[in-house]
N, C-alpha and C positions, 0 to 999 in steps of 0.2 A: 537542386544540386545536393550532392552528398557532402557530409562534413567529416573531415578527417579520415576518409576511407571507410566510414562505418556504413555497411550495407543496410538498406531498409527493406530488402526482399523478405517477404513473410513466409516463404516455403520452409525455411529452416528455423522458424521462431521456436518451435518446441525443443529442438536440439540446443538452441541458445539458452533457453530458460533452464533446461536440465543442467547445462554446464555451470551455470551460476549457482544453482542449488547444491550441486555436487561440490563446488569450491567451498561454499560457506558451511554446509551441514556435513559434508563427507570428509573434506580435507582439514578444515579448521575445527569443526565440531562445536561443542557448547561454548556460548559466548556470554557468560553471566557478567554482571556489573563489576565484579571484583577482578576479573581476568583481563586486565588492560592489554597484555600482549596479543591475545586472540581478538579482542575488539579492534585493536589497531591493524591487525592483519586483515580483518574483514573490511575495515574502512579503506585500506590501501587497495584491495581488490575492487571495491565499488568505485573508488576514485579513478582507477585505471580504466575501468569499463566506460565510465562517462567521458574520460579524456579521449578514448578511442573514437568516440562519436563527435569529437570536436568541441565538447563543452569545457569551459573553464570552471573549475570547481572551487568554491569558497568554503572554508571551514569556520563554523561558529563554535568556539570553545566555551565550555561552561564547567563549573566545579560541582562535585558531589562527594561527600564523605572523604575529603582530602585528596581526591583524584580529579584529573582533568579529562573530560570527554569532548567529543566533537560531533556536531551535525555537519553533514555534507550537503551543499546547496549548488545545484546547476540550474541555469536559467536559459530559457528560449524566449528571447525578447519579442514582444508583439510588433508587428509592422505598422499598425495604424493607431492602436490604443494601448501602448506599452504600460501605461500607468494602471491598467486593470489587470489584476493578478489572480491566477488560480494556482493553488498549492496542491501538489500530489506528493504524498509521503508514505514511507514505510520504515519500521524500526528494524535494526539489524542485531540487536542483542537477543539473548535467550534466557530461559530459566536455567539454573544449574542442572547438570546431568542430562540435558536434552540437546541433541544436535540441532533441533529446530528447523527441520526441512520445511514443514508447513508453517510453523510459527517461529520465525517469520522470514526464512530464506525465500519462501514462495513470493511474499510481498515485495521483497527487494528485487527478486528476479523480474517480477511484473513491472516494477519501477524502471529497471534498466531496459527491459524489452520495450517499454513505452518510450524511453529516451531514444532508443535506436529507431523506433518507428516515426517519431516526430522530428528527428534531426534534420531531415531533408524537406520538411513541410512547415515553415514558420507560419504562425497564426496571426490574426489581427491583434489578439490580446496576448499577454505574457503568461507563460507557464513556468513555474518553479518546481523542480524535482528535488525532493529532500529526503535523505536517509538519516533517520533519527537514531541517536546513540543509545538512549535509555527509554524503555517503556515498561519492562517487566518489574515485578516486585524486587526490591522493596520500595521502588519509586512510583509504582503504578497508581494512576489517578491522583497525582500530587504535583506540586510546583517544581519538583525535581526532574520530571520527565524532560527528555530532550525536546519533544514537541511543544511543551509548555514554554520552555525558554525561547524557542523560535517564534511561536505565536505571539508571545509577549513583545519580542523585539519588533515584530511587524506592527503591532498596535502602537508602540512608542514612536515609531518612525512615521506613522500616519499612512502606511501603505494601503492602497485601495484593494483589499483582499475581497474578491467576489465569491470565494468559496474554497473549501478544502476537501480533497478526496484522500482517504486513508486506505491503503492496501494492507489488509490484515488477514492472513491465511487464505490463499486463493487457489490452493493446489490439490485439495482432497475431494474426490468425487466418487460416488458409488451408485450402481444401478440396482442395488438390492432393495426390494420393497420394505418399507418400515424402517429404513436406515436413517431417516431424518427426524429429529426431535425438536421440541420447542419449549420455551419457558412457561407458557400458559396453555391450559387445555383447549381453549377455543381455537388456538392457532393450528391445531391438528386438523381442524375442519376447513380452515381458510387457506392453508398453504400446502405445498406438495409433501407427500410422505416418503418420497425417495430423494436421496441426496445427490441428484444429478444436475443441480442448478447452482448459479451464483446469486448472491444477494447484495442489494444496496440498502443499508439501514442508517437512519439518522433520527434526530429529534424532531419535534413538531414544527420548530421554526424553520426547518430545512426542507419542507415539503416541496416547494416550487423548484428549489435547486435539485432535489432528487428527481423530480419528474422530468426536468429538462435533460439531465444527464442520462436518465434511463431511456428516454426516447432516442437519443443519439446512440447509446449502447446497442439497443435492439435493432437499429438500422444497419449495424455493421457486423453482426454475427447471429448465428442460429442457436447459440447457447442459451438455454432458458434463464431468465432473470426474474427474481422476485424482489419486490421493494416493500419497505415498511418504515414509516415515520411514527414514532411513538414516544411517550414519556419514559423516564429512566426506571419506572416501576417494572418495565419489561427487561428482565435481567439479560445483560449483554448488549443492549442497544447502544451504549456509550463506552464499551470496554476496550478502547484503544486510543490512538493518537488524535482522532477527531474530537474526543472529549476536550482536549486542551484548547482547540480552536473554538469550541462552543463556549468555553469559559470567557472568551474575549468577544463573544457576540457574533462570530462569523458563521455563515452557513457551512455545514460540514456533514459528511457522510462516510460510512465505511463500506468498502467492497470486500466481501468475505464469503468463504465457504461455510460459514456459521460455526466454525471452531468446535468447541466441545459438544455442541448439539449434533455433530455428525462424526467428527474425527476421533476414533478411540485412542489414538496415539498422542493426543494433546498433552503437552508438558511432560512427556515421558521419554526414556531412551529409545523408544520405538518410532519416534518421529524422524524417519529416515528418508533419504532421497528416493529410494525405490518404492515408496508408498504413494507417490504423487502421480497425477495424470497430466502429463505435459502437453498432450494434445488439447485438452480442455483449457489448460492454463493459457495456451496460445490463443484460444478463442476469447478468453478474458481480456488479453492484451488487445486483440482486434476490436473488441467491444469498447474498451477504454479509449482507444484511438478515435473511434467514432463518436463517443461521448464528448471527448475534449474538443474534437473538431467542430461538433455542433455548438459547443459553448464558445469556443475561441474564434470561430469564423476563419475561412481560408481565403 
């Protein structure tokens, strides 16, 4: 059954994702930590999209530098084992002077696209979809991140978190040979040299979690997927909200187009909606739907 009139038809997924990125990066623009009006506008748009799919949205308020921010949490309760929880999250702030189409309106669009896809298909286990308020500097990889506040609250409440999926830059693809780069030389021999794939990356403790989700992802889309579980010495392996969940011992991974290893517009004014590939973003959402379905059971 559909919730709140929110269609789960996938033929218009690309257009849906484009509309979200256009709202956030095109209409609202840069959303740095000090610009509360723009962050609030972004939060309102996200909340409205979730409500349109029938989700009740909870706000988790937290303070930083004398200001109050909020994470937005929507839950799809499991039908058989609701105590077992998977968190899927994306941050909605940006660095100053960047509209943040890929970083990270694309991740938020993926989160909302996934909400729309899952709304009519409750799983046996619970999925929580979370939009995090702060991820970028100056809070980056610190206890002031929105995701750190949320992960900490789950730990304190004793919630049975089985894993976390972070959506961090999922929209930039290119078919140009040599367009994909890596932090270590050996990786150029082991991984694709063209930026036409999506990646799942996480720490060594999350190997089995990554494998399980990757299998489900590949069963649902033909978009190429590469995976890597490695220590933090591999620069970028923990450069987003999954880091916060790792601090509390939860399995966690990042779904990403590899950020600055591929996208030349990273953290710049050129990170605009027109630079993204919405058709392939739609395939990422389809893959995530398959991955979460494999984890959560239908």
